[in-house]
C-alpha positions, 0 to 999 in steps of 0.5 A, a space after each residue: 457456513 460449512 468450510 466446505 462452502 468457504 473453499 467453493 466460494 474461494 473457487 477451486 479453481 484459483 488454488 493450487 492446493 492439495 485438499 482435505 475435506 470429509 465428513 469428519 472434518 467439515 466444521 462450521 466457521 464463523 470467523 476469520 482470526 490471526 492465528 495467535 488469536 484463533 479459537 473454535 469456529 474460526 478459520 486462520 492461516 500458517 505462512 512461513 516457519 516463524 508461525 509453524 508451531 501454532 498448528 501444535 496449539 491453535 484453537 482454529 476449527 480451519 486452517 489454510 497452510 502452505 505445502 507442507 506435508 508435515 504441518 498437514 499431518 499435524 493439522 489432521 492429527 489434531 482434528 484441524 481441517 485445512 487446505 493447502 496452498 502455495 500462497 496461504 496468505 493471499 487465500 487468506 486475504 479472499 476468505 476475509 472477504 467472504 466474512 467482510 464487506 467494506 460499507 457501500 452507501 446506496 446510490 443518492 445525492 445528499 441535498 447538502 451537496 454543493 454541486 455546480 451546473 456544469 459539473 457532470 455526474 453519471 449513473 448509480 453515484 453516491 454524494 454525501 453530505 457536505 460534499 463540494 463539487 466545482 465547475 467543469 467536474 467529470 464524475 464517472 458510473 458508481 462512484 462513492 464520494 463520502 462526506 467532505 469531500 472537495 473536488 476543485 474545478 476541471 477534475 475527472 474521477 473515473 468509474 467506481 472509485 471510491 473518495 473517503 471523507 474529507 480528502 481533497 481532489 485540486 484542480 488539474 487532477 486526473 483519477 482512473 477508474 477503481 481507485 481508493 482515496 482515503 480520509 485526509 488525503 490531497 490529490 493535486 495540490 501545488 508542488 513545492 515550488 520556489 525560486 530564490 532571488 535576491 529578495 527572497 523565494 519567488 513562487 513558481 506557479 504549479 501549472 502541471 497535472 496529477 494523473 492517478 491511474 486505474 486501481 490506484 489506492 492512496 492511504 490517510 493524510 498522503 499528499 500527491 503534489 502537482 508540478 509546475 508543468 508536465 505531470 505527476 503520475 503513479 501508475 495502474 495499481 499502485 498502493 501508497 500507504 497512510 502519510 506519504 508524500 509523493 512530490 511534484 513531477 514524480 512518475 511511480 509505475 504501475 504495481 508499486 507498494 509505498 509504505 507509510 511516511 515514505 516521501 519522495 522529493 521533486 522528479 524522482 522516477 519510479 519503475 514497476 514493482 517497486 517496493 519502499 518499506 516505511 520512511 524511505 526518503 528518496 532524494 531530488 530526480 533519483 531514479 529506482 529500477 523495476 522491481 526494486 526495494 528500499 528497506 525501512 528508513 532507507 536514505 536514497 541519494 543515488 539511483 538504484 538498479 533494477 532488482 536490486 535491494 538498498 539499506 540504510 542511510 545513505 543507502 547501500 546494497 543490501 550485501 554492502 549494508 549487511 558487511 558494514 553492520 558487522 563492522 559496526 557492531 565490532 566499533 567498541 571492540 576495534 577502538 580497544 585495539 587502536 587504543 592498544 597500538 597507539 600506546 605501544 607505538 607511543 611507548 
């Protein structure tokens, strides 16, 4: 595929760019590759100063560049076709979609699937081998259910949602349209609800609901629990990585990104557009404001204001964390100074 054809498929109206294409720089592109692995015939991208040096040594035939005239001049001098944009990574993601589309089976119901007579199945649905769909389930149009998925009673699945192999959807779950539930994920299992008594732990039944709004994606082996009462809710277009625990009664806003191995205890309130880096841990009933970020391995025990970045465990504001880190690195020196002072006082 010619580079000019790729540009056309990407859609120039979606690109904020300075475009350079002519007959001499319109190479044949056969694949997409990372910049440090790019070969002749591949298209790659540059984002940030860390990767800028690759323009001078990459074998890529085409590059997606930032709006940096120096990088553009380097690419042109080396005979590399390029397009420049304010968001190179976003454009590269769209370029990948030109060369790769996830496998999508044709609509059918495999004869080994077990579907309760009261279940309602929409049009153009794929139901794979050994799927179990129990009583009262409602499946929307264009849904894809891969092998070994189990859907408990009274669940609803919205249009075009994809349930990957071996995920489980428990009762009282409501999954919206265009969601993706990856393999091993468990949606709506009962939350961790036990009441201490003199005779041990009394189980509190989890009678609430689990709601995933439209466009939510849940990674492999993640768990989103249903509460004793009320609902656990994940807002529109929120993306959840692998191995994430969302406790009972959590409320997560729209457009959030939650990194792998993060965990939220019960009743956490998360605003919109929040980013939780990997292994963030959020304590019971904590509130995280809109647009806030928790850094990797942050242990969040108190509320995080909107727009703030919190780091460390226990988590503190970013500026405080930097100051504390600087002091931590000087502790051996400070310790020696204290010992000398103690010796002087003793003498």
